[in-house]
N, C-alpha and C positions, 0 to 999 in steps of 0.2 A: 412395620415400617418404622425406620429410626426418625425421629424427629429433626427438622434443620433449626428449630429455634429450642434453645433451653433457657431457662430463666433460674436467676439465684438471686437472693434478696440481700441486700446491704443496709447497714447500719442507716437510718434516717427515711426508712420506706422506699429506698431506690432498688428498683429491680431491673439487674443487669441481664439483659437478653443476647445470648451468644448465637450469631447467625452461621451455621456450618452446615451446608447442604451435603448429605450423605451420597458418598460414591462420586462425587465431582470435585475437579479441581478447582473450580469457582463457585461463589454463590450466585444464584439465577433467581430472579422472580419467577418461579414456576407456579402452575396450578396449585400444587401442593402447598408452597411456601406461602401463598397469597391467602389460602383457607388458614394457615396456621397463624398467619398476622392478624385475621380477622378474630379468631378465637382468643388471641392474646388480646386485642384490645377491646373485646367484649369483657374479658375478666379486669383489665385494669380499670375501665369504667365503672365495674360492678364493686370492686375491691377497694374500700375508701383507705385501706391501709397502704395501700402503694400510691406513694406521693410524686413519684417522678420515674422514667424509664430511661436507660441507658442502651442502646442498641450498637453493638460491637461484632467485628468478624471473628471466626474462629480459624480461617485460612491464613496461612503464612503470607504477608505482602499482598492483599487482596481483600477489599472491602466487598463491594457488590458489584459483578460485571453488567448487570441491567435486566432487562426482561429475557425471558426465555425466547430464542428468536425461533426456535421449532414450532412454536404455535403460530407465528406469524404466517408459515406454510400453509397451514389449516384454513386459512382466511380466503374465503370465495368470493365475498362481496363486498363492498363498501360499507354497506349496513352493519355487518358483523365487525368489521373492523372498527367503525366507529364506536359500536357497543363495547368493544373490548377497551378502547380509550376511555369512555366514560367510567367503566370498572374501575381502572387504574386512578381515573381522577378521584373516585368517590374513596379509595384507599387512602390516597394522599391528603384529601380533605378529613380524613378521620383521623389520620395522624395530627394533622394541624389542630383540631378541635378536641383532640383527647382530654379527659379530665386531667391527667397527671402529664406535665410536660415531657417532651420525648427530647432526648440529646444523642445525636449521632456521633460516634467515635470512630473516626475515619482513619484508618492505615491501609495503604494500598489504593489499588485502583477503585474510584467511585465513579460508576458510568450510568448513562442513561435513567432507567428508573430508580437506580440507586441515588443518584444526585436529586432526583426530583421527590425521593422522599426526604432527603436531606434538607431539601429547600423547605418542605412542609413543616420539619421539625422546629422546636424552639430553640435549640441551639446546636452548633456544629463545631467539632474541634477535630483537627487534621495533626497528624503528624509531620514533622519536618524530615522527611526520608524520600530519597529520590523515586521510590516507587509510588508515591502517594500523588496521584494525579486525579482530576476532576474533569468530567466533561460531558456534554450532552451529544454524542456522535450520530445522532439517528439520521443526519441528511447523508452519511456516508452509507447508509442502507436504502437512500430513497426515500425516506421517512421524515416526519418531524418528530418533535417530543411531544408524547400523547397522554401524559398523566401529569399535565399541569405544568410542565417545563416553561413553555411559552409565556405563560400568565405569572408566575412566581418570580422566574430568574429576572425580570426587569426591575420588580420591585424590591428585589434584592442588591442588585449590582449597577442597575441603570440602564439607559436606552442602548447605548454604544457598545457597553461591554455585552449586554445579552446577545446583541447581533452579531457582534464578533465570535462569540461563544457557539451560537447555534448555527449560523451559516457555515463557518468554518468545522465544527465538530472536533476542534482540535483538544488535547489535553491541556490543562492548567494547572500549573504545579502548585504544591501547598502554600509557597511563599507568596505567588501572584495571587492566590486565591484569596490570602488574607487581606493583601493590598487592594483587593477590589470590592472585598466585602462579602465575598461568597461563602467565607468560614468566619467564625468570631474568634479562633484562638488556635495558635500553633504550639504545639509541645513535642518534646522527645518521645520516641515509641515506647520508651521504658516506664514513662509517667502517664501515659495516655489514659489507661484506665481509672487510675486514681483521681485524675483531673476530673474525667467525665464525671465520675460519681460525686466529687464535690459540686461541681455545677450543677448536677442535676438536683442534687439536695438543695443548694440554694434557690434554684427555680422552684422548687416545690414548696419552699419557704416564703417565696415572694421576694427574695432579696435580690434575685435578678429579673427584671421584668421580661415577660415573653414575647412582647411586642417592641422592636427595637427600631430606631429610623434607618431608613436605606442608606446605604453608604454614598458618600458624596465624593466625586473626583475632580472637585474644582467649579468655579463659576459658570465656566462654559456648559457642564453638565446639569447644572441647577437651571440654568435659563433654559435648557432643552427640555429637561422634564416637565417644567411648568408652563412651557409656551407651546401651544398646538402648532403655530406657523414653523416654529423651530424644528419641532418633531416632524413635521410633513417634509421639511427638507432632507433631514436625514434619511428619511423612509423612501423618498424619491430617489436620493443617491444610491441608497443600498439596492434598489431595484435595478438602478442602471448598472450598476456594478458587477450585480448578480446575473443581468441577463449578458453582460458582455463576457462573463468568465464561464458561464454553461452554455451559451450559445443556443438557448433554449431547449437543451438535450436534459437537463435534469429539472422537474417541476418543483421537488421539495423545497427548495432554498426559498422561492418565491412564496410559496404556501406558508413557509415559516415567518417570512416577513408579514404577510397578512394576519396571521394568528397573532403575533408580538403587537401589530398595531392596533388590533382589536383590544388589548390589555389596557391600552390608554384611553379607552373611550367611555369608561366609567361604570360600564353594566357587566360586572364579575361574572354572573351566569350566562350572559350573552358571549363573553371572552372564553369561557372553558367550551361552550358548546361549539363556537367556531373552530377550537383547538381538536376537537373531537372529529368534526365533520371533515376538517381537511387532513387529519390523520387517516380517516378512512378512505378517503380520495386516493391518497398516495399510497396505502398499504395495497392497492389492489392493480397499481400502475405497472405495465410490462418494466420499466425503469427499475422499480424496487426489487421484483421478482428477480432481475437480471443479478443486481447487487447484493442481494441476500444470498444468491448462489454462490457468488464469488467469496463472500464471506466463509459459507460452509467448506467450500473447495480449499480454501487457504487453510481453515482450521484442521480439515482432514490431511492435509499434506504435511502438518506438523508432527502428525502421528505415523507418517510414512518413513520407515527406517530405509527406503530404497533397495532392499534385497528379500522382498517378498516374505515368506516365510522362513528363510534361513534363520537359523538360529545363531546370531554372530553380534561378538559384543564389539563396539567401537573402540578403537584406542585413544586414551586420552591424548589430548594435543594441548601441550602446554608451551612450545616451542615451534616456529616455523621459519623458514628460510623464503625469501623471495627475490627471484633473478629479474632484475631490470627495475629499475628506480623512476620510470616515467611515470606519465598521468595514472596509468592503471595499477602499476606496482605500488605507488604512494598512496593509491586511495585502498588498495588492499591492505596494507601495513597499517594506515590509520583505524580501518574497522577492526583489525585484530587486535590492536593495542587497547582499542575501546572495550575488547571484549575479553581483557586481561592475558593475553598471550605475548610471550616473548617473541620479538621480531629481528631476525638479521636481514639488512636490504642491501642487496648487492647489485653494483653495475662496473662498467668495465673503466670508469674514469672517475676520480676524486670530485670533480665539479659536477657530474652527474649525480653522484650520490649525494652530494651537498644540496643540489637542487630538490631531489626526491624527499631528503629529509625536512626540508623548507616545506615542502607540499603537505608532507604528514603533519606538521606542525600547524599550518594554516587550516588544515580541515579540522583538527581536534580544538583548535583556539576557536572556532566558528558555533563549537559545542557549547564553549564556555561563554561565549556571546550571547548566545541563546538561552542560556542558564540551564543547559541539561546537564552539565557538570560543574563541579566546584573547581576553585583553583589547584586545591589538593589533588583532586582527581585528574586534573590536566596534566601536572607535574608526574604523579605516577604513571599515567598512559604515556607521555614522552619518554620517560626513563626506560620505558620496555622495547623502544625502538633504537636499535644501533645499525650504522652502515660499514660497509667493507668494500675493498676493489678485489678481495679475493675469497676463498671460502672459508676464512677463519671464522669461527663461531657457528659454523652449521652443523657440526656434529651434534647430535641429539636432537636435531629438528625431527619433528613427525611427519610432517607435510613441507614439500618444497614447491612454492607455487611460482611458475615460470611465465612470466610477463614481459618478454623479448619481442623484438620486431617479427612482424608476421612473415617469417621466413623458415621454410622446413627445414633446411641445413643448420640455421643458427641454433633452432630449437633442438635439433639432434645433438649438436655439439654441447650445448649446456646441460642437456640430459645425462650424457656421458660424464661431465665433468661432476654433475650433482651426484651421481651414483657411486663415484668415487669418493666425494667428499663427505656423505652422509649415509653411511649403509644403514640400510634398512627404512629409510625415509620412503613415503608414499611420494611420488613425482606428478603433479598436478599442472597441467598446461592450461594457461588462460586464452589459447587459441580460439578465434571466433568461427574459424571456417575449416582449417586443417585437419582430416582425420588424425584421431588418436592413435591409431594402428600404425601411420606412417611416422609419425613421431617416433614412436616404440621402437621403430626397426634398429637392430643393433642393440637395444637396452639389454643389461644382463638380467634385469627382473620385469619384463614387460607387464607380469601380474600386479605390480606395483604403480602401472602408469594408468592415469586417466584424465579427464579433464575437469576443470573447475572453470567454467567460464561466467566470468563476472560481466555485468552490464555497466556502461558509462553514464553517469559518474558513480562510481560504485558505492560512495556513501549514502546516495541517494537512492539509486535504483534497487527495487527489493527482490528480484530474480537472481537465481544463481542456477545455472543449468550444471550438473554432474553427468560427466559423459563416461560411459562404461564401453570400453572396446571388448573383443572378444577374449583378450587375455586379463583383463582386469578382474581380480579376485573378490569376493563378497567382503571380506574384512577392509580391504582397501576401500571399497565404495561405501561401506557403512559408515567408516570413519570420516569421509569426505563429506557425506549427508549430514552427519550430526555435528561435524564441525561448521558447515554452512549454517545449520541451524542457530548454533551458538554465536554466530555472526550478526545474526538476526535477519537471515535471509529466508524467503520462502522458496524451497529447493523441488526441483523436478529432476527426475534421472532419465536422461535420452540416451538410445542408442547411437553408437559412434557411424557418423557419415558426414560427408563434406556440408559444412554449415550447421551441422546437428539439427535442433529443430527451429529455434527463434529466428536465427539468421537464415535459414533454408527458406522460410515463408515469407521473411522479408525480402529476400532476393527478386522474386517475381513482381513484387509490388512496387520495389523502386526500378526495377527496369523498365516497368510498364510507363511508369511518370516520365522516364528518361525518353522512351521512344514516343511519348506524345510530345517531347518537347522537339525530337527528331521532327516529327510531323508538323510541326510550326505552332503548336499550342504555347501561349505565354506562361512563363514561369510561375508567376504569382496566381495564375488561373488555375493550375495544377495543385499547388499548394492551399490555396483558398477552397478549393473543392473537397480537399480531404479533411481539412481542418473543420469545415463545415458538417461533414460526415461524423466527427467525434475524435479524429487523432489529435494528440496534443501540438504536432507542428506537422508541416505537410513533408512529403517526401523527398522534394528537393532543398529544403531547409536541413531536413535531417542528414543528407550526404554531405552538407557544407559543415555541418555540426561534427560528424563523424571524421571527416577529412576525405577530401576527393582520392588522394594518393592511395589511402586505406581502402576506400570503397572500390577502388579500380583494380587493387590487387585480389580482393574478396570476388567481384565479379568475374575475374579470370578463373580462380579456383571454381566456382559455381558453374561456368561455362563448360571447362573441362569434365566436371563431373556429370553434367545432365544434358550437355550439347544445346541444339536449338531452342529447346524450351526456356532455358536461361541466358537467352542471347542478350548480350548489354547494350544499351543505348550508344550510338554513336556520338552524341552529343557529350556524354561523359568523358569519353577518350579524347575528345577534341579540347575540352576545357583542361583536361589534366596534362595535354602536349603543350597547352601554352603557358604551363607552368603554375597554375593556379591550384591551391590545396585545400581552400574553404577557410572557415572561421579563424584557424590557428593561424594561417599566413595573411589574414586580412583580406582575403581576395577569393572568390569563387563564384558561383552563380548570383550571391548577392554581396553587397559592399560592407564593410565593415568598420568601424571607428573604436578604437581601444576594446576591441572583442566583441562590439554590439552591433547585432544586424540593423543595417540602416535602410535598405530596400533593395530592389532587383538592381543588379549592374548592368545597365542597358548596353555596355560593351561586349557582354557575352554573346548578344544574339549574331553579330557578323561571324564569329566564331562556330557558331552552331547551324547556321543557315546561310546558303549561299545567295537567295534573292532577300533576304530580310522579310519575307511576307509571314504574317500571322495568320493561324487558321483558328477559327472560333468553333469550339467543341462544347455543349454544354455539360455543367456539373455533373448532372446525373450520367452522361456518358463516361466521364473522366472518372467518377468513383466506381462504375461498374467494371470498366477495364482493370483498374488497380487492385480492388478489393477482391473481386472474383478470381483473380489471379491467386491472390493469397490463400482464398478459401479453398481452392483446388488444391494448392499446394498442402495446405494443412492434412487435407483428406488424404494426400497421398502419403504425409508422414505417418499418419494413423494405420494405413494398410499395410506400410512396410514395418511396422513396429519401432519406427523411431521414436514415439512416444507411446506410454503404455495406455493411454487412457484418453477420450475426449476432456475430461477433467483436466488432466495434465497439459493438454494442448490450448485449453481456454486459459487456464492461469498463467501459462508461459508466454501468450501473446498479448494478455492484458499487462502482467506485470514486466514484462521483458522489454517488449517493441512498442507498448501504449495503444493496443486495441482497444477502441471505445469501451470503458468497463460498463455503460448502460446497454451495450448489446450483448453482454455476457461473455464473448470470446467467438471466436471463428465456429466452433461446433454449435453454440448455442445459437447463433446468429443463422447457421445454416438450418437449423431447426425451425428458426422464426419464419426465413423465407419460404421454406418449404423445397425440399430436395429435388422434386420434379421441377419445379419453377426454375431453380438454378441451373439444372442440367440442360434445360431448353435455352437457357441465356448463354450457358458456355457452348453449347453447341453452334448459336448464331456467331460468337466471337470467334470460335475455332474455324469457322467457315471463311472469316475475314483475315485471322491472323494464325493459322496454323503453323507450327503445332503448340503455341504458347497455351491454348485454353483447352487442349484436348481433355475431355472429363475424365477424373479418377475413375479407375474401375470400381471402388468401394461406392462411389456416389451413383454410379449408373445402376449398381445392385440394390442399392437400397431405394432409390427411386422406383424400380421395378416391384420390390417387395412391399413399399408404402412405409418404410421402416424409418426411425427417428435415431439420433446419438441419445437423445435423452427421452425414453419412450413416456415416462410420465413426470418428467420435469422434475424428478425425485432430487432430495437433498444428495449432493455428491458424497461417496464414501471415499 
């Protein structure tokens, strides 16, 4: 087997170790790599000619992605996971104690165990490249750093910075890493190795001390670091904020706080032992299992071409046209420009085009504000977007994305116009509910018509549904999938049908919430129950956000397609009749000031209830009705072939409509509950509310056979 680590000697006794894991796109700390690192450290400790070590990556734009997550799936007990953590800690301790000082030369992503190794090293140099980011993202997998990260990071960057990094798990760009003391030096990529070798030589000669003081971020931090009372306040506030944010559904962030706090109590061995114990406990929680499943599911989808085994080459996309300069169209234009695509944005009036271009600018300037791009990059991206009220500039576009009003005739009209203006272009509708086959009626080239359903807000929501109609050809589909990935989206391919997948399973969930209002349940009671279940917002807040007028049109489409199973609530229709549109109009089920939700608008209740009386229904019953309606519909979608697999259904629900990630998705949750249990609950509900809860045939069959959607809870492929 080819080695992952290769060593070359430089002048002054500096060993340059290049990490390049064979056969992998990224460097991971696999079992084999760990064995190689141990052998390397044995050699360094025994060979006095090696005076210093530089670790650098052989991968383009990536340093170390972290631990090999596959190994986590093999852990069965907390004791096994704790032992794995202790093993990682000992390896980092060896790096720290190594006779010859180690310099980490970082270019590209340095994540998890990669950063924990860097923290143990004597010196850290990073490049000033946009792809150079550092992070301890373990909480995103329901874990905590387990190789010393909770103990070493506070000593390097201080309490508040370490809490922010570990609890959020977000990337820290190289420039900020230098500012907070996470790295020691920032250089251009072209001189990274030379500078690293120079610093390593000076460390080996004692010209640079191996131990340097912790970064200081002002007198406030100094007082906190050295003041037990001040630290206790910070930890208390961190726990309060974490409990509020996680609502008790994610245990890892609180465990991380406990581990970090232990690092300040003076006993180094006990601090590391606490980290290992808590890592072990977190690694075997169901929350971590579900989050790791989603990690692998997302990774598998990145490799999915959308056309199965078909040998099709996607068309290159250098230019797109967008029809409709509203909120969605502008969002699509912004992420396309961010990906380096030339964009032509069209609407019927100059004022609308100008408003759309302003929104594009606002989205991209937010990237600059957050220091994700430079000012030069902003200018280059803005230069890629042009506006028009006709089809000038559309010739040569590979894809034309339609983001006009959700009206079938309007969409058919712009399709006909687009085909005339841009011969050969793929026409992609951003419709959320209307079948692509109906939009393509009358198209000259229905094989090049498909759906690209983005979710709002486009620049933030990770999912893209690519919808294939019966006529859509493989080349168009593969091109849309590949371009969606270029835009940074997680892409699932779904079959053409009203509502497709995400909105179809959302419809009965939202309808049931509205029907609860019809029965007299309080608006905030419904929302609160579903937020406590794990959704980011409640269903009533959601339709206020989407727009009551849009929700009304969507519900009509779904009712027409699926009949009484998708009957909408009378309360929604009454609120729409009253002229309320939700947040965008400043008035919906909730009150708004400057676009911000203020609370339930009590004047809604006379609109939706003749007697004004409220019915008290327990949160458990609210959740069961809304969520089980969604689960049942998800099963129907799989049964009908709307989605290709439970994996796609779970990713689509989590990334598209906010299904609680810690529950894994509808199909993972069905397995957790037990399908026979779900069937019994659906039958009881169907007895009360037929036909809304009539169990899907696939669920009945699986309950009878005792089967599961994920038989072995294996890694998704």
